[in-house]
C-alpha positions in Angstrom: 0.0 0.0 0.0 2.8 2.4 0.9 4.6 1.6 -2.4 1.5 2.5 -4.3 1.0 5.7 -2.4 4.6 6.6 -3.0 4.3 6.2 -6.8 1.0 8.1 -6.8 2.5 11.1 -5.0 5.6 11.0 -7.2 3.7 11.0 -10.4 1.4 13.8 -9.2 4.4 15.9 -8.3 6.1 15.3 -11.7 2.9 16.2 -13.6 2.2 19.3 -11.5 5.7 20.7 -11.6 5.9 19.9 -15.3 2.6 21.8 -15.9 4.0 24.9 -14.2 6.4 25.5 -17.1 3.6 25.2 -19.6 1.3 27.3 -17.5 3.9 30.1 -17.2 4.5 30.0 -20.9 0.7 30.3 -21.6 0.3 33.3 -19.4 3.3 35.2 -20.7 2.3 37.8 -23.2 -1.0 38.3 -21.4 0.4 39.6 -18.1 3.8 40.9 -17.1 6.2 38.5 -15.3 6.1 40.4 -12.0 2.4 40.8 -11.8 1.9 37.1 -12.7 4.4 36.0 -9.9 2.7 38.2 -7.3 -0.8 37.0 -8.1 0.3 33.3 -8.3 2.1 33.4 -4.9 -0.5 35.4 -3.2 -2.8 32.5 -4.1 -0.2 30.0 -3.0 0.3 31.8 0.3 -3.4 31.6 1.0 -3.6 27.9 -0.1 -0.9 26.8 2.4 -2.3 28.9 5.3 -4.8 26.2 6.5 -2.0 23.5 6.5 0.1 25.8 8.6 -2.7 26.7 11.1 -3.6 23.0 11.5 0.1 22.0 12.0 1.0 21.0 15.6 4.6 22.0 15.0 4.2 25.5 13.6 6.7 28.1 14.7 7.7 31.7 14.1 11.4 31.6 13.2 12.3 34.8 15.0 16.0 34.0 15.3 16.4 33.1 11.7 14.0 35.6 10.1 16.9 37.0 8.0 17.7 33.6 6.6 14.1 33.0 5.7 13.9 36.4 4.0 17.0 35.4 2.0 15.5 32.0 1.3 12.3 33.6 0.0 14.2 36.1 -2.1 16.3 33.4 -3.8 13.8 30.5 -4.0 10.6 32.3 -4.8 11.1 36.0 -5.8 14.3 35.9 -7.9 13.6 32.3 -9.2 10.1 33.1 -10.4 10.7 36.6 -11.8 13.7 35.3 -13.8 11.9 32.1 -15.0 8.8 34.1 -16.0 10.9 36.6 -18.0 12.9 33.7 -19.5 9.7 32.0 -20.7 8.6 35.1 -22.5 11.4 34.1 -24.9 12.2 30.3 -24.7 9.7 27.5 -24.8 8.5 25.6 -21.8 10.5 22.5 -22.8 13.8 24.5 -23.1 13.2 26.2 -19.8 12.6 22.8 -18.1 15.8 21.4 -19.5 17.8 24.5 -18.3 16.2 24.4 -14.8 17.3 20.8 -14.5 20.8 22.1 -14.2 20.1 23.5 -10.8 21.3 20.1 -9.4 24.7 20.9 -11.0 24.8 24.4 -9.5 23.8 23.0 -6.1 26.7 20.6 -6.3 29.1 23.5 -7.1 27.8 25.7 -4.3 27.8 22.8 -1.9 31.5 22.3 -2.6 32.2 26.0 -2.1 30.0 26.8 1.0 29.5 23.4 2.6 32.9 21.9 1.7 31.2 18.8 0.1 33.5 16.9 -2.2 32.5 16.7 -5.9 34.7 13.9 -7.1 35.5 12.9 -10.7 31.8 12.0 -11.5 30.7 15.4 -10.2 33.1 17.2 -12.5 32.2 15.1 -15.5 28.5 15.8 -14.9 29.2 19.5 -14.6 31.1 19.6 -17.9 28.4 17.6 -19.7 25.6 19.8 -18.3 27.4 23.0 -19.3 27.9 21.6 -22.8 24.2 21.0 -22.9 23.4 24.5 -21.7 25.7 25.9 -24.4 23.9 23.9 -27.1 20.5 25.0 -25.9 21.6 28.7 -25.7 22.7 28.7 -29.4 19.9 26.5 -30.8 17.5 29.0 -32.1 17.4 31.2 -35.2 17.5 34.4 -33.2 20.7 33.9 -31.2 20.4 37.1 -29.2 16.9 36.3 -28.0 17.6 32.7 -27.1 20.7 33.7 -25.3 18.8 36.3 -23.3 16.0 33.9 -22.4 18.4 31.1 -21.6 20.5 33.4 -19.3 17.4 34.4 -17.4 16.4 30.8 -16.9 19.9 29.9 -15.8 19.7 32.8 -13.3 16.6 31.1 -12.0 18.4 27.8 -11.7 21.3 29.3 -9.8 19.0 31.2 -7.4 17.1 27.9 -6.8 20.3 26.0 -6.1 21.3 28.6 -3.5 17.8 28.4 -2.0 18.2 24.6 -1.7 21.5 25.0 0.2 19.9 27.4 2.6 16.9 25.0 3.0 19.2 22.1 4.1 19.8 23.7 7.5 16.4 25.4 7.8 14.5 22.1 7.3 16.7 20.4 9.9 15.9 23.1 12.4 12.2 23.9 11.6 10.9 21.0 9.5 9.7 21.0 5.9 6.3 22.7 6.4 7.6 25.6 8.4 10.6 26.1 6.0 8.2 26.1 3.0 5.6 28.3 4.5 7.9 31.0 5.7 10.0 31.0 2.5 6.9 31.3 0.3 5.6 34.2 2.5 8.9 35.9 2.5 9.2 35.6 -1.3 5.7 36.9 -1.8 6.6 39.9 0.4 9.3 40.9 -2.0 6.9 40.5 -4.9 4.7 43.3 -3.5 6.8 45.8 -5.4 4.7 44.7 -8.4 1.4 45.4 -6.7 0.7 48.7 -8.6 1.3 46.9 -11.9 -1.0 44.1 -10.9 -3.8 46.4 -9.9 -3.6 48.0 -13.4 -3.3 44.8 -15.3 -5.9 42.7 -13.5 -8.6 45.0 -14.9 -7.9 44.0 -18.5 -6.2 40.5 -18.3 -8.1 37.6 -19.9 -10.2 35.3 -17.7 -8.3 32.3 -19.2 -5.0 33.8 -18.0 -6.4 34.4 -14.5 -7.7 30.8 -14.4 -4.2 29.6 -15.4 -2.5 31.6 -12.7 -5.0 30.4 -10.1 -4.1 26.8 -11.1 -0.4 27.6 -10.9 -0.8 29.1 -7.4 -2.9 26.3 -6.0 -1.3 23.2 -7.5 2.4 23.5 -8.7 3.2 26.3 -6.3 1.8 24.8 -3.1 0.1 21.3 -3.3 2.9 19.8 -5.3 5.4 20.4 -2.5 3.2 18.4 -0.1 3.0 15.4 -2.6 6.8 15.7 -3.0 7.4 15.7 0.7 5.1 12.7 1.1 6.9 10.8 -1.6 10.2 11.5 0.2 8.7 10.2 3.5 7.6 7.0 1.8 10.8 6.5 -0.1 13.8 4.3 0.9 16.2 6.7 -0.9 15.8 10.4 -1.4 18.4 10.2 -4.2 16.5 7.6 -6.1 13.3 9.6 -5.7 15.0 12.8 -7.0 16.2 10.8 -10.0 12.5 10.4 -11.1 12.4 14.2 -11.6 14.4 13.6 -14.8 11.1 12.7 -16.4 9.8 16.3 -15.8 11.2 17.8 -19.0 9.7 14.9 -21.0 6.3 15.6 -19.4 6.7 19.3 -20.2 7.5 18.6 -23.9 4.3 16.4 -24.2 2.1 19.0 -22.5 3.4 22.0 -24.4 2.9 20.1 -27.6 -0.7 19.2 -26.7 -1.7 22.5 -25.0 0.5 25.2 -26.7 1.4 23.4 -30.0 5.0 24.2 -29.3 8.1 22.0 -29.0 11.8 22.4 -28.7 14.1 22.2 -31.8 16.1 19.0 -32.2 19.3 20.9 -31.2 17.5 22.0 -28.0 16.6 18.3 -27.3 20.2 17.3 -27.8 21.3 20.0 -25.4 18.7 18.9 -22.9 20.0 15.3 -23.2 23.5 16.5 -22.2 22.1 18.5 -19.3 20.1 15.5 -17.9 23.0 13.1 -18.6 25.3 15.4 -16.7 22.9 15.7 -13.8 22.5 11.9 -13.7 26.2 11.2 -13.8 26.9 13.8 -11.1 24.1 12.4 -8.8 25.0 8.8 -9.4 28.6 9.5 -8.7 27.8 11.3 -5.4 25.5 8.4 -4.4 28.1 5.7 -5.2 30.8 7.7 -3.5 
């Protein structure tokens, strides 16, 4: 029964997180990146509030409020603004491949800040992933545009990797729910700079765009984290569970083809293959080591 529940939660997580890339791409062009992020995470903040209230272990992290502000800035504000801006230019599939490189950046920053050893497989994985990033960045007709969009998505990946490093200690100290809740609320606080824009745009934005943002706020931005945490709880190995996320870009490609009638070019797919291969080798080498 637990094994079945594990796979159900894992599949739901992959589908929901994959749909986020497609949903973001769908809304871009109808609303500005900052306004979209603020509306989405206001909804997410409200969605997770009942879970926090009902939790027996809820805390106010007074001593580490600065760390949570930094965590929210990196993992939710900067990540989502950069990703939204990037997906104005690159397709959802390309964005998902590039975001997959966050595992590589996490490894690099862990070696720098946490003194974790990369090893030979780690460096091989990094090299392969950067080759893939380079191929993707130069794989469109309009090289300047694809470079600009790819750079923005890479900024999102880097900020997310730094967020994950911060979260390692925060989760140990406060638990996954408290860490998630206070990080989301902190990130949403920074997004309030876009409130004047959102007030102006909400009057004219399409109802279908609003519906997509509501979906993004409720499901990928909040509920997916709970299914992911539940999958980790039921799993024998966090590393093996994380490996399943390699299927996310494939899910994105199928969904963007069905919903948006878009798909990455063959060269972008090749670059994506190198990124995922690099991530796999780096992760496997770390596990075996």
